[in-house]
A tleap script that builds the chain and sets N, CA, C and O, in Angstrom:
source leaprc.protein.ff14SB
mol = sequence {
  NMET ILE MET LEU PHE SER ASN ILE LEU LEU
  ILE SER LEU GLY VAL ASN ILE ALA ILE SER
  ILE TYR GLY ILE VAL SER LYS PRO ASN MET
  VAL LYS LYS LEU ILE ALA ILE THR ILE LEU
  SER ASP THR VAL ASN VAL ILE ALA ILE VAL
  ILE GLY TYR ARG LEU ALA ASN PRO PRO ILE
  PRO PRO ILE HIE ALA LEU ASN ASP ASP TYR
  ARG VAL PHE ILE THR ARG VAL VAL ASP PRO
  ILE PRO GLN ALA LEU VAL LEU THR ALA ILE
  VAL ILE GLY LEU ALA LEU ILE ILE PHE LEU
  VAL PHE LEU THR LEU ARG ILE PHE ARG VAL
  PHE GLY SER VAL ASN LEU HIE GLU VAL LEU
  GLU THR MET TYR LYS GLU LEU PRO THR GLU
  VAL HIE LEU TYR GLU GLU GLU PRO SER CASP
}
set mol.1.N position { 112.490 71.082 82.910 }
set mol.1.CA position { 112.835 71.720 84.232 }
set mol.1.C position { 111.566 72.473 84.764 }
set mol.1.O position { 111.077 72.297 85.880 }
set mol.2.N position { 111.025 73.481 83.647 }
set mol.2.CA position { 110.098 74.343 84.224 }
set mol.2.C position { 108.535 73.509 84.696 }
set mol.2.O position { 107.717 73.772 85.578 }
set mol.3.N position { 108.579 72.704 83.928 }
set mol.3.CA position { 107.289 71.819 84.247 }
set mol.3.C position { 107.329 71.254 85.606 }
set mol.3.O position { 106.357 71.329 86.358 }
set mol.4.N position { 108.512 70.652 85.953 }
set mol.4.CA position { 108.884 70.340 87.241 }
set mol.4.C position { 108.641 71.190 88.090 }
set mol.4.O position { 107.829 70.818 88.938 }
set mol.5.N position { 109.171 72.565 88.237 }
set mol.5.CA position { 109.150 73.486 88.937 }
set mol.5.C position { 107.475 73.722 89.074 }
set mol.5.O position { 106.980 73.803 90.198 }
set mol.6.N position { 106.692 73.821 87.933 }
set mol.6.CA position { 105.358 74.435 88.293 }
set mol.6.C position { 104.455 73.236 89.045 }
set mol.6.O position { 103.435 73.577 89.643 }
set mol.7.N position { 104.833 71.890 89.004 }
set mol.7.CA position { 104.231 71.020 89.701 }
set mol.7.C position { 104.499 70.863 90.873 }
set mol.7.O position { 103.661 70.414 91.656 }
set mol.8.N position { 105.861 71.237 91.284 }
set mol.8.CA position { 106.299 71.552 92.785 }
set mol.8.C position { 105.221 72.285 93.387 }
set mol.8.O position { 104.314 71.976 94.159 }
set mol.9.N position { 105.701 73.712 92.619 }
set mol.9.CA position { 104.641 74.757 92.994 }
set mol.9.C position { 103.243 74.469 93.369 }
set mol.9.O position { 102.824 74.578 94.522 }
set mol.10.N position { 102.734 74.202 92.641 }
set mol.10.CA position { 101.415 73.672 92.698 }
set mol.10.C position { 100.926 72.862 93.674 }
set mol.10.O position { 99.890 73.062 94.309 }
set mol.11.N position { 101.911 71.657 93.829 }
set mol.11.CA position { 101.616 70.586 94.834 }
set mol.11.C position { 101.901 71.094 96.202 }
set mol.11.O position { 101.393 70.543 97.179 }
set mol.12.N position { 102.833 72.305 96.337 }
set mol.12.CA position { 103.020 72.931 97.635 }
set mol.12.C position { 102.013 73.832 97.825 }
set mol.12.O position { 101.676 74.065 98.986 }
set mol.13.N position { 101.447 74.402 96.898 }
set mol.13.CA position { 100.080 75.341 97.111 }
set mol.13.C position { 99.066 74.648 97.667 }
set mol.13.O position { 98.474 75.066 98.662 }
set mol.14.N position { 98.750 73.432 97.022 }
set mol.14.CA position { 97.474 72.605 97.452 }
set mol.14.C position { 97.669 72.147 99.069 }
set mol.14.O position { 96.812 72.216 99.950 }
set mol.15.N position { 98.804 71.747 99.166 }
set mol.15.CA position { 99.410 71.243 100.499 }
set mol.15.C position { 99.012 72.199 101.450 }
set mol.15.O position { 98.242 71.823 102.333 }
set mol.16.N position { 99.439 73.496 101.429 }
set mol.16.CA position { 99.181 74.758 102.140 }
set mol.16.C position { 98.154 74.914 102.039 }
set mol.16.O position { 97.825 75.410 103.116 }
set mol.17.N position { 97.098 74.813 101.283 }
set mol.17.CA position { 95.593 74.933 101.329 }
set mol.17.C position { 94.883 73.881 102.238 }
set mol.17.O position { 93.861 73.996 102.913 }
set mol.18.N position { 95.794 72.735 102.041 }
set mol.18.CA position { 94.862 71.696 103.098 }
set mol.18.C position { 95.180 71.819 104.501 }
set mol.18.O position { 94.470 71.533 105.464 }
set mol.19.N position { 96.006 72.147 104.482 }
set mol.19.CA position { 96.815 72.704 106.027 }
set mol.19.C position { 95.967 73.548 106.523 }
set mol.19.O position { 95.257 73.257 107.486 }
set mol.20.N position { 95.934 74.794 105.877 }
set mol.20.CA position { 95.152 75.745 106.446 }
set mol.20.C position { 93.973 75.636 106.279 }
set mol.20.O position { 93.547 76.673 106.788 }
set mol.21.N position { 93.003 75.007 105.856 }
set mol.21.CA position { 91.619 74.547 105.915 }
set mol.21.C position { 91.487 73.401 107.288 }
set mol.21.O position { 90.582 73.418 108.123 }
set mol.22.N position { 92.470 72.585 107.250 }
set mol.22.CA position { 92.648 71.751 108.506 }
set mol.22.C position { 92.442 72.578 109.841 }
set mol.22.O position { 91.748 72.340 110.830 }
set mol.23.N position { 93.273 73.619 109.530 }
set mol.23.CA position { 93.619 74.132 111.070 }
set mol.23.C position { 92.504 75.072 111.133 }
set mol.23.O position { 92.225 75.428 112.278 }
set mol.24.N position { 91.912 75.482 110.348 }
set mol.24.CA position { 90.614 76.575 110.493 }
set mol.24.C position { 89.404 75.755 110.891 }
set mol.24.O position { 88.496 76.236 111.569 }
set mol.25.N position { 89.414 74.258 110.368 }
set mol.25.CA position { 88.067 73.490 110.818 }
set mol.25.C position { 88.271 72.884 112.467 }
set mol.25.O position { 87.512 73.000 113.429 }
set mol.26.N position { 89.494 72.261 112.364 }
set mol.26.CA position { 89.547 71.321 113.654 }
set mol.26.C position { 90.073 72.058 114.969 }
set mol.26.O position { 89.504 71.952 116.055 }
set mol.27.N position { 91.163 72.777 114.760 }
set mol.27.CA position { 91.892 73.599 115.915 }
set mol.27.C position { 90.570 74.318 116.697 }
set mol.27.O position { 89.582 74.726 116.087 }
set mol.28.N position { 90.697 74.372 117.746 }
set mol.28.CA position { 89.346 75.125 118.820 }
set mol.28.C position { 90.655 76.174 119.397 }
set mol.28.O position { 90.104 76.936 120.191 }
set mol.29.N position { 91.542 76.380 119.352 }
set mol.29.CA position { 92.112 77.490 119.547 }
set mol.29.C position { 92.542 78.528 118.559 }
set mol.29.O position { 93.336 78.409 117.625 }
set mol.30.N position { 91.571 80.002 119.118 }
set mol.30.CA position { 91.646 81.163 118.121 }
set mol.30.C position { 92.910 81.470 117.889 }
set mol.30.O position { 92.985 82.062 116.813 }
set mol.31.N position { 93.870 81.351 118.364 }
set mol.31.CA position { 95.166 81.963 117.612 }
set mol.31.C position { 95.694 81.147 116.642 }
set mol.31.O position { 96.388 81.545 115.706 }
set mol.32.N position { 95.351 79.921 116.869 }
set mol.32.CA position { 95.515 78.709 115.937 }
set mol.32.C position { 94.950 79.024 114.374 }
set mol.32.O position { 95.612 79.132 113.342 }
set mol.33.N position { 93.883 79.104 114.515 }
set mol.33.CA position { 92.971 79.525 113.413 }
set mol.33.C position { 93.540 80.870 113.023 }
set mol.33.O position { 94.011 80.891 111.886 }
set mol.34.N position { 93.597 81.914 113.659 }
set mol.34.CA position { 93.989 82.901 113.229 }
set mol.34.C position { 95.558 82.652 112.041 }
set mol.34.O position { 95.534 82.986 110.857 }
set mol.35.N position { 96.476 82.171 112.563 }
set mol.35.CA position { 97.946 81.618 111.805 }
set mol.35.C position { 97.065 80.798 110.495 }
set mol.35.O position { 97.400 80.983 109.325 }
set mol.36.N position { 96.170 80.090 110.789 }
set mol.36.CA position { 95.916 79.186 109.593 }
set mol.36.C position { 94.985 80.012 108.311 }
set mol.36.O position { 94.993 79.791 107.100 }
set mol.37.N position { 94.183 81.056 109.129 }
set mol.37.CA position { 93.588 81.867 108.246 }
set mol.37.C position { 94.848 82.910 107.583 }
set mol.37.O position { 94.401 83.388 106.540 }
set mol.38.N position { 96.003 83.319 107.803 }
set mol.38.CA position { 96.892 83.997 107.506 }
set mol.38.C position { 97.721 83.183 106.309 }
set mol.38.O position { 98.222 83.786 105.360 }
set mol.39.N position { 97.790 81.958 106.448 }
set mol.39.CA position { 98.542 81.046 105.866 }
set mol.39.C position { 97.439 81.135 104.260 }
set mol.39.O position { 97.776 81.643 103.191 }
set mol.40.N position { 96.296 80.561 104.543 }
set mol.40.CA position { 95.462 80.606 103.677 }
set mol.40.C position { 95.317 81.762 102.904 }
set mol.40.O position { 95.247 81.635 101.682 }
set mol.41.N position { 95.247 83.112 103.531 }
set mol.41.CA position { 95.168 84.381 102.474 }
set mol.41.C position { 96.560 84.475 101.844 }
set mol.41.O position { 96.512 84.912 100.694 }
set mol.42.N position { 98.095 84.108 102.400 }
set mol.42.CA position { 99.038 84.182 101.645 }
set mol.42.C position { 98.956 83.071 100.212 }
set mol.42.O position { 99.154 83.288 99.016 }
set mol.43.N position { 98.623 81.988 100.869 }
set mol.43.CA position { 98.653 80.991 99.604 }
set mol.43.C position { 97.887 81.475 98.458 }
set mol.43.O position { 98.288 81.291 97.309 }
set mol.44.N position { 96.773 82.102 98.734 }
set mol.44.CA position { 95.889 82.676 97.689 }
set mol.44.C position { 96.325 83.268 96.895 }
set mol.44.O position { 96.358 82.982 95.698 }
set mol.45.N position { 96.852 84.457 97.561 }
set mol.45.CA position { 97.856 85.574 96.886 }
set mol.45.C position { 98.795 84.884 95.869 }
set mol.45.O position { 98.764 85.069 94.652 }
set mol.46.N position { 99.542 84.155 96.463 }
set mol.46.CA position { 100.643 83.327 95.618 }
set mol.46.C position { 99.797 82.833 94.286 }
set mol.46.O position { 100.169 83.048 93.132 }
set mol.47.N position { 98.699 82.195 94.626 }
set mol.47.CA position { 98.081 81.396 93.446 }
set mol.47.C position { 97.734 82.723 92.468 }
set mol.47.O position { 98.086 82.740 91.288 }
set mol.48.N position { 97.172 83.571 92.951 }
set mol.48.CA position { 96.746 84.903 92.009 }
set mol.48.C position { 98.163 85.153 91.352 }
set mol.48.O position { 98.218 84.935 90.142 }
set mol.49.N position { 99.317 85.581 91.986 }
set mol.49.CA position { 100.459 85.815 91.200 }
set mol.49.C position { 100.925 84.624 90.166 }
set mol.49.O position { 101.446 84.929 89.094 }
set mol.50.N position { 100.740 83.426 90.492 }
set mol.50.CA position { 101.257 82.600 89.517 }
set mol.50.C position { 100.178 82.657 88.208 }
set mol.50.O position { 100.672 82.699 87.081 }
set mol.51.N position { 99.270 82.658 88.302 }
set mol.51.CA position { 98.327 82.726 87.140 }
set mol.51.C position { 98.628 84.083 86.378 }
set mol.51.O position { 98.394 83.901 85.183 }
set mol.52.N position { 98.956 85.063 86.565 }
set mol.52.CA position { 99.343 86.109 85.982 }
set mol.52.C position { 100.776 86.030 85.315 }
set mol.52.O position { 101.070 86.693 84.320 }
set mol.53.N position { 101.579 85.220 85.908 }
set mol.53.CA position { 103.061 85.237 85.520 }
set mol.53.C position { 103.306 84.614 84.112 }
set mol.53.O position { 102.870 83.479 83.916 }
set mol.54.N position { 103.933 85.230 83.174 }
set mol.54.CA position { 104.190 84.703 82.099 }
set mol.54.C position { 106.028 83.933 82.243 }
set mol.54.O position { 106.980 84.236 82.962 }
set mol.55.N position { 105.873 83.067 81.376 }
set mol.55.CA position { 107.122 82.009 81.535 }
set mol.55.C position { 108.317 82.507 80.566 }
set mol.55.O position { 109.341 81.849 80.382 }
set mol.56.N position { 108.025 83.852 79.929 }
set mol.56.CA position { 109.094 84.080 78.842 }
set mol.56.C position { 110.270 84.493 79.709 }
set mol.56.O position { 110.251 84.848 80.888 }
set mol.57.N position { 111.520 84.346 78.697 }
set mol.57.CA position { 112.738 84.395 79.223 }
set mol.57.C position { 113.108 86.193 78.582 }
set mol.57.O position { 112.924 86.492 77.402 }
set mol.58.N position { 113.486 86.912 79.337 }
set mol.58.CA position { 113.015 87.337 80.700 }
set mol.58.C position { 111.655 88.036 80.447 }
set mol.58.O position { 111.440 88.636 79.394 }
set mol.59.N position { 110.589 87.923 81.613 }
set mol.59.CA position { 109.387 88.506 81.673 }
set mol.59.C position { 109.784 90.234 81.902 }
set mol.59.O position { 110.636 90.726 82.642 }
set mol.60.N position { 108.987 90.788 81.130 }
set mol.60.CA position { 109.184 92.092 81.076 }
set mol.60.C position { 107.705 92.954 82.015 }
set mol.60.O position { 106.541 92.563 82.092 }
set mol.61.N position { 108.329 94.174 82.599 }
set mol.61.CA position { 106.670 94.766 83.384 }
set mol.61.C position { 106.177 95.248 82.215 }
set mol.61.O position { 106.828 95.436 81.187 }
set mol.62.N position { 104.708 95.499 82.426 }
set mol.62.CA position { 103.430 96.207 81.965 }
set mol.62.C position { 103.715 97.523 81.456 }
set mol.62.O position { 102.849 98.394 81.532 }
set mol.63.N position { 104.858 97.761 80.936 }
set mol.63.CA position { 105.085 99.227 80.760 }
set mol.63.C position { 105.892 99.307 79.341 }
set mol.63.O position { 107.042 98.870 79.319 }
set mol.64.N position { 105.325 99.845 78.180 }
set mol.64.CA position { 105.497 99.778 77.054 }
set mol.64.C position { 106.174 100.886 76.517 }
set mol.64.O position { 105.679 101.995 76.715 }
set mol.65.N position { 107.255 100.786 75.848 }
set mol.65.CA position { 108.490 101.463 75.019 }
set mol.65.C position { 107.628 101.979 73.666 }
set mol.65.O position { 106.994 101.114 73.061 }
set mol.66.N position { 107.584 103.484 73.136 }
set mol.66.CA position { 106.954 103.675 71.774 }
set mol.66.C position { 107.652 102.642 70.772 }
set mol.66.O position { 106.889 102.097 69.973 }
set mol.67.N position { 108.786 102.361 70.723 }
set mol.67.CA position { 110.022 101.339 69.866 }
set mol.67.C position { 109.635 100.042 69.721 }
set mol.67.O position { 109.655 99.459 68.637 }
set mol.68.N position { 109.188 99.422 71.032 }
set mol.68.CA position { 109.276 98.143 70.726 }
set mol.68.C position { 107.904 97.548 69.975 }
set mol.68.O position { 106.872 98.183 69.758 }
set mol.69.N position { 108.214 95.972 69.593 }
set mol.69.CA position { 107.218 95.533 68.635 }
set mol.69.C position { 106.461 95.213 69.643 }
set mol.69.O position { 106.928 95.187 70.781 }
set mol.70.N position { 104.944 94.868 69.337 }
set mol.70.CA position { 103.915 94.994 69.852 }
set mol.70.C position { 103.538 93.422 70.262 }
set mol.70.O position { 102.889 93.213 71.286 }
set mol.71.N position { 103.913 92.493 69.535 }
set mol.71.CA position { 103.898 90.726 69.420 }
set mol.71.C position { 104.900 90.724 70.671 }
set mol.71.O position { 104.453 90.511 71.799 }
set mol.72.N position { 105.943 90.907 70.505 }
set mol.72.CA position { 107.231 90.806 71.832 }
set mol.72.C position { 106.579 91.161 73.000 }
set mol.72.O position { 106.440 90.386 73.946 }
set mol.73.N position { 106.126 92.439 72.971 }
set mol.73.CA position { 105.390 92.918 73.924 }
set mol.73.C position { 104.348 92.206 74.618 }
set mol.73.O position { 104.332 92.298 75.845 }
set mol.74.N position { 103.265 91.343 73.895 }
set mol.74.CA position { 102.314 91.090 74.357 }
set mol.74.C position { 102.396 89.391 74.779 }
set mol.74.O position { 101.572 88.711 75.391 }
set mol.75.N position { 103.668 89.032 74.220 }
set mol.75.CA position { 104.240 87.417 74.554 }
set mol.75.C position { 104.865 87.532 75.671 }
set mol.75.O position { 104.837 86.477 76.306 }
set mol.76.N position { 105.487 88.472 76.242 }
set mol.76.CA position { 106.460 88.697 77.306 }
set mol.76.C position { 106.039 89.592 78.322 }
set mol.76.O position { 106.731 89.689 79.336 }
set mol.77.N position { 104.806 90.387 78.169 }
set mol.77.CA position { 104.463 91.035 79.492 }
set mol.77.C position { 103.965 90.340 80.618 }
set mol.77.O position { 103.383 89.334 80.213 }
set mol.78.N position { 103.931 90.427 81.878 }
set mol.78.CA position { 103.567 90.006 82.807 }
set mol.78.C position { 102.193 90.849 83.183 }
set mol.78.O position { 102.195 92.076 83.282 }
set mol.79.N position { 101.006 90.018 83.382 }
set mol.79.CA position { 99.643 90.508 83.572 }
set mol.79.C position { 99.995 91.409 84.788 }
set mol.79.O position { 100.683 91.099 85.760 }
set mol.80.N position { 99.217 92.899 84.462 }
set mol.80.CA position { 98.973 93.561 85.778 }
set mol.80.C position { 97.819 93.283 86.813 }
set mol.80.O position { 97.762 93.554 88.013 }
set mol.81.N position { 96.831 92.600 85.902 }
set mol.81.CA position { 95.658 92.785 87.033 }
set mol.81.C position { 95.695 91.742 88.213 }
set mol.81.O position { 94.801 91.897 89.045 }
set mol.82.N position { 96.422 90.886 88.391 }
set mol.82.CA position { 96.380 89.736 89.488 }
set mol.82.C position { 97.425 90.577 90.347 }
set mol.82.O position { 97.523 90.406 91.562 }
set mol.83.N position { 98.113 91.392 89.724 }
set mol.83.CA position { 99.154 92.159 90.905 }
set mol.83.C position { 98.588 92.991 91.461 }
set mol.83.O position { 98.850 93.242 92.637 }
set mol.84.N position { 97.358 93.863 90.554 }
set mol.84.CA position { 96.838 94.798 91.839 }
set mol.84.C position { 95.902 93.923 92.372 }
set mol.84.O position { 96.054 94.099 93.581 }
set mol.85.N position { 95.011 93.073 92.231 }
set mol.85.CA position { 93.853 92.275 92.788 }
set mol.85.C position { 94.970 91.691 94.254 }
set mol.85.O position { 94.545 91.668 95.409 }
set mol.86.N position { 96.076 91.363 93.955 }
set mol.86.CA position { 96.804 90.685 95.305 }
set mol.86.C position { 97.195 91.623 95.972 }
set mol.86.O position { 97.234 91.351 97.171 }
set mol.87.N position { 97.640 93.053 95.607 }
set mol.87.CA position { 97.702 94.389 96.408 }
set mol.87.C position { 96.315 94.671 97.341 }
set mol.87.O position { 96.267 94.839 98.560 }
set mol.88.N position { 95.353 94.669 96.496 }
set mol.88.CA position { 94.244 94.996 97.412 }
set mol.88.C position { 93.911 93.729 98.296 }
set mol.88.O position { 93.553 93.809 99.471 }
set mol.89.N position { 94.069 92.570 97.605 }
set mol.89.CA position { 93.770 91.543 98.754 }
set mol.89.C position { 94.866 91.689 100.206 }
set mol.89.O position { 94.504 91.664 101.382 }
set mol.90.N position { 95.905 91.804 99.816 }
set mol.90.CA position { 96.875 92.234 100.820 }
set mol.90.C position { 96.434 92.859 101.926 }
set mol.90.O position { 96.605 92.393 103.053 }
set mol.91.N position { 95.830 93.968 101.684 }
set mol.91.CA position { 95.425 94.971 102.154 }
set mol.91.C position { 93.885 94.502 102.839 }
set mol.91.O position { 93.691 94.675 104.043 }
set mol.92.N position { 93.315 94.176 102.363 }
set mol.92.CA position { 91.945 93.790 103.002 }
set mol.92.C position { 92.371 92.534 103.833 }
set mol.92.O position { 91.690 92.538 104.858 }
set mol.93.N position { 93.133 91.573 103.813 }
set mol.93.CA position { 93.771 90.462 104.546 }
set mol.93.C position { 94.184 90.841 106.051 }
set mol.93.O position { 94.033 90.245 107.117 }
set mol.94.N position { 94.706 91.946 105.743 }
set mol.94.CA position { 95.576 92.516 106.885 }
set mol.94.C position { 94.444 93.361 107.834 }
set mol.94.O position { 94.544 93.376 109.061 }
set mol.95.N position { 93.632 93.884 107.291 }
set mol.95.CA position { 92.758 94.785 108.158 }
set mol.95.C position { 92.066 93.459 108.755 }
set mol.95.O position { 92.218 93.244 109.957 }
set mol.96.N position { 91.305 92.549 107.966 }
set mol.96.CA position { 90.770 91.264 108.663 }
set mol.96.C position { 91.491 90.459 110.051 }
set mol.96.O position { 90.879 90.116 111.062 }
set mol.97.N position { 93.121 90.252 109.748 }
set mol.97.CA position { 93.421 89.596 110.348 }
set mol.97.C position { 93.566 90.562 111.783 }
set mol.97.O position { 93.435 90.086 112.911 }
set mol.98.N position { 93.852 91.953 111.509 }
set mol.98.CA position { 93.882 93.029 112.664 }
set mol.98.C position { 92.571 92.922 113.346 }
set mol.98.O position { 92.603 92.941 114.576 }
set mol.99.N position { 91.340 92.806 112.714 }
set mol.99.CA position { 90.079 92.814 113.612 }
set mol.99.C position { 89.856 91.509 114.064 }
set mol.99.O position { 89.152 91.511 115.074 }
set mol.100.N position { 90.247 90.226 113.632 }
set mol.100.CA position { 90.336 89.227 114.135 }
set mol.100.C position { 91.142 89.205 115.616 }
set mol.100.O position { 90.675 88.853 116.699 }
set mol.101.N position { 92.312 89.626 115.363 }
set mol.101.CA position { 93.083 89.310 116.490 }
set mol.101.C position { 92.645 90.345 117.820 }
set mol.101.O position { 92.755 89.966 118.985 }
set mol.102.N position { 92.182 91.578 117.472 }
set mol.102.CA position { 91.282 92.381 118.418 }
set mol.102.C position { 90.247 92.020 118.973 }
set mol.102.O position { 89.774 92.647 119.921 }
set mol.103.N position { 89.632 90.783 118.407 }
set mol.103.CA position { 88.452 89.970 118.834 }
set mol.103.C position { 88.703 89.034 119.478 }
set mol.103.O position { 87.873 88.644 120.299 }
set mol.104.N position { 90.011 88.324 119.302 }
set mol.104.CA position { 90.732 87.387 120.184 }
set mol.104.C position { 91.244 87.887 121.592 }
set mol.104.O position { 91.401 87.233 122.623 }
set mol.105.N position { 91.430 89.027 121.383 }
set mol.105.CA position { 91.959 89.695 122.825 }
set mol.105.C position { 90.990 90.267 123.507 }
set mol.105.O position { 91.215 90.808 124.589 }
set mol.106.N position { 89.865 90.221 122.994 }
set mol.106.CA position { 88.588 90.721 123.698 }
set mol.106.C position { 87.788 89.539 124.476 }
set mol.106.O position { 87.267 89.603 125.589 }
set mol.107.N position { 87.833 88.560 123.672 }
set mol.107.CA position { 87.088 87.204 124.160 }
set mol.107.C position { 88.206 86.762 125.519 }
set mol.107.O position { 87.802 86.516 126.656 }
set mol.108.N position { 89.523 86.736 125.136 }
set mol.108.CA position { 90.477 86.393 125.981 }
set mol.108.C position { 90.567 87.103 127.458 }
set mol.108.O position { 90.967 86.510 128.461 }
set mol.109.N position { 90.076 88.640 127.425 }
set mol.109.CA position { 89.850 89.500 128.464 }
set mol.109.C position { 88.728 88.841 128.841 }
set mol.109.O position { 88.796 88.243 129.915 }
set mol.110.N position { 87.482 88.787 128.094 }
set mol.110.CA position { 86.185 88.187 128.857 }
set mol.110.C position { 85.813 87.108 130.001 }
set mol.110.O position { 85.237 87.104 131.089 }
set mol.111.N position { 86.540 86.090 129.042 }
set mol.111.CA position { 86.175 84.575 129.660 }
set mol.111.C position { 87.622 84.090 130.003 }
set mol.111.O position { 87.848 82.997 130.521 }
set mol.112.N position { 88.536 84.961 129.683 }
set mol.112.CA position { 89.847 84.061 130.168 }
set mol.112.C position { 90.785 83.001 129.616 }
set mol.112.O position { 91.683 82.432 130.237 }
set mol.113.N position { 90.321 82.775 127.954 }
set mol.113.CA position { 90.567 81.540 127.294 }
set mol.113.C position { 90.176 81.961 126.160 }
set mol.113.O position { 89.142 82.571 125.889 }
set mol.114.N position { 91.417 81.469 125.171 }
set mol.114.CA position { 90.882 81.582 123.673 }
set mol.114.C position { 90.656 80.138 123.062 }
set mol.114.O position { 90.603 79.954 121.846 }
set mol.115.N position { 90.543 79.251 123.887 }
set mol.115.CA position { 89.744 77.720 123.548 }
set mol.115.C position { 88.489 78.156 123.471 }
set mol.115.O position { 87.941 78.868 124.312 }
set mol.116.N position { 87.860 77.616 122.157 }
set mol.116.CA position { 86.527 77.795 121.663 }
set mol.116.C position { 85.468 77.013 122.395 }
set mol.116.O position { 84.302 77.337 122.622 }
set mol.117.N position { 86.199 75.778 122.757 }
set mol.117.CA position { 85.295 74.988 123.882 }
set mol.117.C position { 85.176 75.647 125.389 }
set mol.117.O position { 84.137 75.980 125.959 }
set mol.118.N position { 86.125 75.714 125.730 }
set mol.118.CA position { 86.047 76.652 127.028 }
set mol.118.C position { 85.112 78.012 127.051 }
set mol.118.O position { 84.333 78.307 127.958 }
set mol.119.N position { 85.336 78.694 125.978 }
set mol.119.CA position { 84.583 80.029 125.757 }
set mol.119.C position { 82.974 79.621 125.871 }
set mol.119.O position { 82.255 80.198 126.686 }
set mol.120.N position { 82.567 78.787 125.163 }
set mol.120.CA position { 81.328 78.220 125.059 }
set mol.120.C position { 80.598 77.771 126.291 }
set mol.120.O position { 79.489 78.175 126.640 }
set mol.121.N position { 81.526 76.678 127.058 }
set mol.121.CA position { 81.033 76.396 128.109 }
set mol.121.C position { 81.076 77.498 129.459 }
set mol.121.O position { 80.545 77.300 130.552 }
set mol.122.N position { 81.589 78.282 129.187 }
set mol.122.CA position { 81.570 79.531 130.393 }
set mol.122.C position { 80.727 80.463 129.656 }
set mol.122.O position { 80.390 81.418 130.355 }
set mol.123.N position { 80.321 80.485 128.574 }
set mol.123.CA position { 79.089 81.077 127.879 }
set mol.123.C position { 77.658 80.639 128.336 }
set mol.123.O position { 76.753 81.404 128.671 }
set mol.124.N position { 77.617 79.354 128.294 }
set mol.124.CA position { 76.440 78.397 128.676 }
set mol.124.C position { 76.233 78.407 130.133 }
set mol.124.O position { 75.059 78.377 130.501 }
set mol.125.N position { 77.311 78.450 131.185 }
set mol.125.CA position { 77.124 78.448 132.376 }
set mol.125.C position { 76.709 79.852 132.980 }
set mol.125.O position { 76.227 79.986 134.105 }
set mol.126.N position { 76.900 80.640 132.297 }
set mol.126.CA position { 76.586 81.989 132.733 }
set mol.126.C position { 75.488 82.670 132.429 }
set mol.126.O position { 75.170 83.756 132.915 }
set mol.127.N position { 74.868 82.025 131.592 }
set mol.127.CA position { 73.090 82.225 131.098 }
set mol.127.C position { 72.572 82.099 132.162 }
set mol.127.O position { 72.899 81.273 133.015 }
set mol.128.N position { 71.638 82.960 132.248 }
set mol.128.CA position { 70.480 82.655 133.151 }
set mol.128.C position { 69.279 81.473 132.504 }
set mol.128.O position { 69.021 81.271 131.317 }
set mol.129.N position { 68.841 80.986 133.390 }
set mol.129.CA position { 67.826 79.732 133.376 }
set mol.129.C position { 66.620 80.577 132.206 }
set mol.129.O position { 66.343 80.008 131.150 }
set mol.130.N position { 66.071 81.769 132.508 }
set mol.130.CA position { 65.036 82.220 132.045 }
set mol.130.C position { 65.570 83.502 131.352 }
set mol.130.O position { 66.445 84.151 131.925 }
set mol.131.N position { 65.102 83.888 130.188 }
set mol.131.CA position { 65.540 85.119 129.599 }
set mol.131.C position { 64.447 85.597 129.087 }
set mol.131.O position { 63.733 85.079 128.228 }
set mol.132.N position { 64.293 86.838 129.758 }
set mol.132.CA position { 63.373 87.942 129.177 }
set mol.132.C position { 63.486 88.747 128.278 }
set mol.132.O position { 64.043 89.672 128.870 }
set mol.133.N position { 63.350 89.085 127.202 }
set mol.133.CA position { 63.684 90.030 126.106 }
set mol.133.C position { 63.274 91.478 126.640 }
set mol.133.O position { 63.996 92.466 126.769 }
set mol.134.N position { 61.515 91.287 126.997 }
set mol.134.CA position { 61.089 92.641 127.314 }
set mol.134.C position { 60.662 92.214 129.130 }
set mol.134.O position { 60.488 91.215 129.829 }
set mol.135.N position { 60.654 93.594 129.234 }
set mol.135.CA position { 60.584 93.556 130.944 }
set mol.135.C position { 59.029 93.510 130.666 }
set mol.135.O position { 58.615 94.166 129.710 }
set mol.136.N position { 58.062 92.722 131.496 }
set mol.136.CA position { 56.795 93.007 131.840 }
set mol.136.C position { 56.262 93.825 132.417 }
set mol.136.O position { 56.624 94.082 133.565 }
set mol.137.N position { 55.066 94.610 131.723 }
set mol.137.CA position { 54.357 95.806 132.416 }
set mol.137.C position { 53.919 95.024 133.870 }
set mol.137.O position { 53.620 93.836 133.992 }
set mol.138.N position { 53.962 95.791 134.648 }
set mol.138.CA position { 52.913 95.301 135.735 }
set mol.138.C position { 51.537 95.484 135.431 }
set mol.138.O position { 51.028 96.399 134.785 }
set mol.139.N position { 50.871 94.286 136.096 }
set mol.139.CA position { 49.258 94.437 135.786 }
set mol.139.C position { 48.738 95.090 137.175 }
set mol.139.O position { 49.164 94.853 138.305 }
set mol.140.N position { 47.659 96.013 136.774 }
set mol.140.CA position { 46.674 96.389 138.028 }
set mol.140.C position { 45.777 95.588 138.553 }
set mol.140.O position { 45.086 95.970 139.497 }
savepdb mol mol.pdb
quit
């Protein structure tokens, strides 16, 4: 039963990663890209939690009492490192998503669209034909 559950979990996580990468690569809408990035971030966090989980009955938290047997403790304790890394990844992912939402709103205000194809067309239409990086000095 546990093997079936772990196989279903791994397959669903793989499908989530595939769907999110497809959304990031193929969709021109920036809001859909943001949703796909969020799904990818959450899926990677779940994978990190699954890696650190022990299938002992019942798993115990990584806090050791002095009178417990160390062998039982080591075999049944949940690894705290992936949990700490996931908490850090959640905070970093939230900051990244907030930055990308701000960037998307700014692009929408400037160009009037969040579709990357339309934004690029608008950018190329508004570019001057000749771009001078430096002002030419008047010759005497």
